C-alpha positions as CSV (number, residue, x, y, z in Angstrom):
1,M,28.7,30.5,-15.0
2,K,28.3,26.7,-15.1
3,R,24.5,27.2,-14.9
4,F,24.7,29.8,-17.6
5,F,26.2,27.3,-20.1
6,L,23.8,24.6,-19.2
7,L,20.8,26.8,-20.0
8,L,22.5,28.2,-23.1
9,C,23.3,24.8,-24.6
10,L,19.7,23.7,-24.2
11,F,18.6,26.8,-26.1
12,L,21.1,26.9,-29.0
13,L,20.5,25.2,-32.3
14,P,23.4,24.5,-34.7
15,L,23.2,26.7,-37.8
16,T,24.5,24.9,-40.9
17,S,24.6,28.1,-42.8
18,Q,27.2,29.5,-40.4
19,A,29.3,26.3,-40.0
20,K,33.0,27.1,-40.4
21,V,34.3,23.5,-40.3
22,V,34.5,21.9,-43.6
23,D,34.1,18.2,-42.9
24,Y,31.4,16.2,-44.8
25,I,27.7,16.4,-45.3
26,A,25.7,14.1,-43.0
27,A,22.3,14.8,-44.6
28,V,20.5,17.2,-47.0
29,V,17.0,18.3,-46.0
30,N,15.0,20.2,-48.7
31,G,18.3,21.4,-50.2
32,Q,19.8,22.5,-46.9
33,P,23.0,20.5,-45.9
34,I,23.5,19.3,-42.3
35,L,27.2,18.8,-41.7
36,Y,28.7,16.1,-39.5
37,S,30.1,18.9,-37.2
38,D,26.6,20.2,-36.7
39,V,25.5,16.7,-35.6
40,V,28.4,16.3,-33.2
41,R,27.9,19.8,-31.7
42,F,24.1,19.3,-31.4
43,A,24.6,15.9,-29.7
44,R,27.2,17.4,-27.2
45,E,25.0,20.4,-26.4
46,N,21.9,18.4,-25.8
47,H,23.6,15.4,-24.1
48,I,22.7,12.9,-26.7
49,N,24.9,9.8,-26.8
50,N,23.8,8.5,-30.2
51,L,24.8,10.6,-33.2
52,R,22.0,9.1,-35.3
53,V,19.4,10.2,-32.8
54,A,20.9,13.7,-32.9
55,L,20.8,13.7,-36.7
56,D,17.2,12.6,-36.7
57,R,16.3,15.5,-34.5
58,L,18.2,17.9,-36.7
59,I,16.4,16.6,-39.7
60,E,13.0,17.1,-38.0
61,R,14.0,20.6,-37.0
62,E,15.0,21.5,-40.5
63,I,11.8,20.1,-41.9
64,L,9.8,22.2,-39.5
65,L,11.8,25.3,-40.4
66,T,11.3,24.7,-44.1
67,Q,7.6,24.4,-43.6
68,A,7.3,27.5,-41.5
69,R,9.3,29.6,-43.9
70,S,7.3,28.3,-46.9
71,E,4.2,29.5,-45.2
72,G,5.6,32.9,-44.5
73,I,5.8,32.6,-40.8
74,S,8.2,35.3,-39.4
75,V,9.3,36.8,-36.1
76,S,9.3,40.6,-35.5
77,D,12.2,42.4,-34.0
78,K,10.2,43.0,-30.9
79,E,9.4,39.3,-30.4
80,L,13.1,38.4,-31.0
81,K,14.4,41.0,-28.5
82,A,11.9,39.8,-25.9
83,A,13.0,36.2,-26.3
84,L,16.7,37.1,-26.2
85,L,16.1,39.2,-23.0
86,E,14.3,36.3,-21.4
87,L,17.1,33.9,-22.3
88,A,19.6,36.4,-20.8
89,R,17.7,36.7,-17.6
90,K,17.3,32.9,-17.3
91,N,21.1,32.7,-17.5
92,G,21.5,35.3,-14.7
93,F,22.2,38.5,-16.8
94,K,20.4,41.8,-16.3
95,S,20.7,43.1,-19.8
96,L,21.3,41.9,-23.4
97,E,24.5,43.9,-23.4
98,E,25.9,42.0,-20.4
99,F,24.7,38.8,-22.0
100,K,26.4,39.6,-25.3
101,K,29.7,40.5,-23.6
102,A,29.7,37.2,-21.8
103,L,29.1,35.3,-25.0
104,E,31.9,37.1,-26.8
105,K,34.3,36.5,-23.9
106,E,33.6,32.7,-24.4
107,G,34.1,33.0,-28.2
108,I,30.4,32.4,-29.0
109,P,29.1,34.8,-31.6
110,F,25.9,36.6,-30.5
111,S,24.6,36.4,-34.1
112,R,24.6,32.6,-33.8
113,V,22.5,32.8,-30.6
114,E,20.2,35.4,-32.2
115,E,19.6,33.3,-35.3
116,S,19.0,30.2,-33.2
117,V,16.4,31.9,-31.0
118,K,14.7,33.3,-34.1
119,D,14.5,29.8,-35.7
120,Q,13.0,28.4,-32.4
121,L,10.4,31.2,-32.4
122,I,9.4,30.5,-36.0
123,V,9.0,26.7,-35.3
124,A,7.1,27.4,-32.1
125,K,4.6,29.6,-34.1
126,L,4.1,26.9,-36.7
127,I,3.5,24.2,-34.0
128,A,1.2,26.5,-32.1
129,R,-0.9,27.1,-35.2
130,D,-0.9,23.7,-36.8
131,V,-0.7,21.3,-33.8
132,R,-1.3,22.9,-30.4
133,S,-4.4,24.8,-31.4
134,K,-6.0,21.5,-32.6
135,V,-5.5,19.5,-29.4
136,K,-8.5,19.5,-27.1
137,V,-9.5,18.0,-23.8
138,S,-13.2,18.3,-23.1
139,D,-14.9,18.7,-19.8
140,I,-17.0,15.6,-20.5
141,E,-13.8,13.5,-20.8
142,L,-12.5,14.9,-17.5
143,D,-15.8,14.1,-15.8
144,K,-15.7,10.5,-16.9
145,L,-12.1,10.1,-15.8
146,C,-12.6,11.8,-12.5
147,L,-15.4,9.3,-11.7
148,K,-12.9,6.5,-11.7
149,V,-10.7,8.3,-9.2
150,E,-13.1,10.1,-6.8
151,G,-14.5,8.1,-4.0
152,K,-11.6,5.6,-3.8
153,P,-10.2,5.2,-0.3
154,E,-6.6,6.0,0.5
155,R,-4.9,5.3,3.9
156,E,-1.9,7.1,5.4
157,V,0.5,4.3,6.3
158,Y,3.6,4.2,8.5
159,Y,5.6,1.1,9.4
160,I,8.5,-0.2,11.5
161,Y,10.7,-2.9,10.0
162,T,13.0,-5.2,12.0
163,K,14.9,-8.3,11.0
164,N,14.2,-10.3,14.1
165,R,11.3,-10.8,16.5
166,A,13.2,-9.5,19.6
167,D,13.5,-6.0,18.1
168,A,9.9,-6.1,16.9
169,E,8.7,-7.0,20.4
170,K,10.7,-4.2,21.9
171,A,9.1,-1.8,19.5
172,M,5.6,-3.2,20.3
173,E,6.4,-2.7,24.0
174,L,7.4,0.9,23.6
175,L,4.2,1.6,21.5
176,A,2.1,-0.1,24.2
177,N,3.7,2.2,26.8
178,G,2.5,5.3,24.8
179,V,5.7,6.2,22.9
180,P,4.7,7.9,19.6
181,F,4.9,5.6,16.6
182,Q,7.2,8.0,14.6
183,K,9.7,8.2,17.5
184,V,9.9,4.4,17.8
185,A,10.3,4.1,14.1
186,R,13.2,6.6,14.0
187,E,14.9,4.7,16.9
188,L,14.3,1.1,16.0
189,S,13.2,0.6,12.4
190,Q,15.9,-1.0,10.3
191,D,14.5,0.3,7.0
192,P,16.9,3.3,6.1
193,M,14.5,4.6,3.5
194,T,11.6,5.3,6.0
195,A,13.1,5.3,9.5
196,Q,14.4,8.9,9.2
197,N,10.9,10.0,8.3
198,G,9.3,8.3,11.3
199,G,8.3,5.2,9.3
200,Y,6.2,7.2,6.8
201,L,5.3,5.2,3.7
202,G,2.6,7.5,2.3
203,Y,-1.0,7.2,1.1
204,V,-1.9,3.8,-0.4
205,S,-4.9,2.5,-2.2
206,P,-6.2,-1.1,-2.0
207,G,-3.9,-3.5,-3.8
208,M,-0.8,-1.2,-3.9
209,L,1.2,-3.2,-1.3
210,V,2.2,-6.9,-1.1
211,K,-0.7,-9.0,-0.1
212,P,0.2,-9.6,3.6
213,L,0.8,-5.9,4.2
214,D,-2.2,-4.9,2.1
215,R,-4.5,-7.2,4.2
216,V,-3.3,-5.6,7.4
217,V,-3.6,-2.0,6.2
218,W,-7.3,-2.6,5.2
219,S,-8.3,-4.8,8.1
220,I,-7.4,-2.5,11.0
221,K,-9.0,0.7,12.0
222,P,-7.3,4.1,11.3
223,G,-5.4,5.1,14.4
224,S,-4.3,1.5,15.2
225,Y,-1.3,-0.7,14.4
226,R,-0.5,-4.4,14.0
227,L,2.6,-6.7,13.9
228,V,2.9,-8.9,10.8
229,R,5.7,-11.4,9.9
230,L,7.0,-11.7,6.3
231,K,9.8,-13.7,4.8
232,D,12.3,-10.9,5.1
233,G,11.4,-9.8,8.7
234,Y,8.8,-8.2,10.9
235,Y,6.6,-5.2,10.1
236,I,4.6,-3.1,12.5
237,V,2.0,-1.4,10.3
238,Y,0.3,1.7,11.5
239,V,-2.6,3.3,9.8
240,K,-2.8,7.0,10.8
241,G,-5.9,8.0,8.8
242,E,-8.0,7.6,5.8
243,K,-9.3,9.9,3.1
244,R,-11.3,9.6,-0.1
245,G,-9.5,10.1,-3.4
246,Q,-9.9,13.5,-5.1
247,C,-9.6,14.4,-8.8
248,N,-7.3,17.3,-9.6
249,R,-9.1,18.3,-12.8
250,E,-6.5,20.9,-13.9
251,K,-3.6,18.5,-13.4
252,L,-5.5,15.7,-15.3
253,R,-6.2,18.2,-18.1
254,E,-2.6,19.1,-18.4
255,Q,-1.5,15.4,-18.5
256,L,-4.0,14.5,-21.2
257,F,-3.2,17.6,-23.2
258,A,0.6,16.8,-23.0
259,Q,0.0,13.2,-24.1
260,R,-2.2,14.2,-27.1
261,F,0.0,17.1,-28.1
262,Q,3.1,14.8,-28.3
263,K,1.2,12.3,-30.4
264,A,-0.2,15.0,-32.6
265,L,3.2,16.6,-33.1
266,K,4.8,13.3,-34.0
267,E,2.1,12.6,-36.6
268,Y,2.5,16.2,-37.9
269,I,6.2,15.8,-38.4
270,E,5.8,12.3,-40.0
271,N,3.4,13.9,-42.4
272,L,5.9,16.6,-43.4
273,K,8.6,14.0,-43.8
274,R,6.6,12.2,-46.5
275,S,6.7,15.2,-48.7
276,A,10.1,16.5,-47.8
277,S,13.3,15.8,-49.6
278,V,15.7,14.0,-47.2
279,K,19.0,12.4,-48.1
280,V,21.1,10.9,-45.4
281,Y,24.8,10.1,-45.9
282,M,25.9,9.4,-42.3
């Protein structure tokens, strides 16, 4: 049930037209009032500590809704039912009827959820048409970016850390006698973050580590290890292997698209704000 309310709160939008608490008007957006109680509820449901931030988000949401409705964007009963069913399933319910009963039991009107979901779908359609459809990432751009990544060497590094030389020499002796590096690291390394994983640090590129360790990593051959002393103690660095960097084109495309989409959405909302009627009283 706890998971249910977490998911539900993330999905719900406060509806000023159904607000029952008469308190005071925090803002008016294109003639639509946003009550202080709406702001408090929205902040609570979305874990926003600053009420002004919550109000700004509500203002933006109302501006988008106004724009979508003015352009005649609507949602069919079929689309709404599908979205409500998806929400119900995400919250662990098998049917809308079961979902509705759970809401009523907690004193949450199903009509409020229904209207909130409908508003979200309307806004999503507007954004898909006016923003998302115009954001592009070309194959040529990906080719250029991948050239910067592909071919760069990466080394798989493990290390054993000790605070004093005696422990470091003991570890070196065990390694010289053929004890596996990971086993020695788990038993003797005094770095709690890596010891339990056999001293595994991960794949590193040139320049990623502090200079003394970086020099060791890139001066020894894969499959070998070396002891190096730093100010905070002793490190036995082991390079297990080396590979060449690879470019994940789809992941890179998704990252670029997300960055550009967020920028385009922000500019789109700012544009709408310039022609919207917004009065803030909070």
